[in-house]
N, C-alpha and C positions, 0 to 999 in steps of 0.2 A: 567543535560541532557534535562529537559523539558524547561528550561528558554530560550534557543535560539529559540526553536520552538514556544513558546508563544510570544516571541518578534516579530516574523514574522506574528503574528496573525493567527496561524494555530492551533486553539483549537482542531479540530477534529483529526489532525495528532498527537497532544500531547496526546489526550485521547487514541488513538491506541497504541502509544509508551508506555504509562504508563501501558496499559493492557499487552503488551508483557513483559515489565520489571517485572511486578508483577508475571507473570507466571514463569519466570526464577528464580526470588528470592524465590517464594514459593517452587519451586523444590529444590533450595539450602537449604531452611529451612527444608524441608522434609528429606533430606539426612543428616541433622545435621551440615551443613557447616555454617549456620546462626542461631543465637538465636532468632532474631526477624526481622520482615520485615521493612526495612527502607523507604517504600513508603507510610507510613501512613500520611495523611494530604494532599497528592498531588491531590486527587480528588477535594478538595475544591479549590485548586489553578487553576486547569483546568476549573472548573465550573465558576470561577470568570471571566475568559477570553472568555467564550462562547458568541457569538453574539446572540442578540435576533432575532428570525425569523421575516422576513419582509413579509407582505402579497404580494402575486404574483398578478400582474395585470391580469384581465380576462374580457371577454366580457359577460355581464350578460343580456343585452337587445337584443331581436331579431333584432331590427333595426340596432344596431351596428354590429352585425354579418353579416347581409345582406350587409351593407356598406363595410365590409372587403372583402366579396366574390366578390363584384363588383370591388373593387380596385384591387384584384388579377387578375380578368379577364381583366382589363385595363392595367395591368403591361406591360411596354414597354422595359423591360430589356431582358436578355437572355431567349430564348424559353425554355431551360431546367429548369431554375429557375421558370418560370411561370407555367410550367407543374407540377413541384414538389409542388409548392404552391397550385395548384388546387387539387392535389391528397391528400394532408395532411388532409383536413377536411373529406374526404371520408373514410379514413382508421384509423384515430386516435382514440384510446380508452381512456376513462377516466381513471386516475390512481385509483387503488383500486382493488376491487374484479374482475371486468371485465378483467383488465390487467393481473392479476395473473392466471386467468383461461383460457386465450387465448392460443391457440395452433398453 
């Protein structure tokens, strides 16, 4: 069941599928339909296929951020796109506590 998902390099989907399968099989075991869970060892298989997180690019220097804002102001494409790009720095919250607390 997990092998075709992992072959497509979908480790997160495989992890969720394994979680659902474990719940169903645990229910079957609780009701006496199974003597043991056949999902043992699959966590290691999913863990082996997980990709390592890559660092996300970011602007860390004020000069770079200023250059980005100037480039957005000089954007010659669609007016809607330019206005959206100008709005994003004004309303974007950092991920984390601020984002979760926003209403």
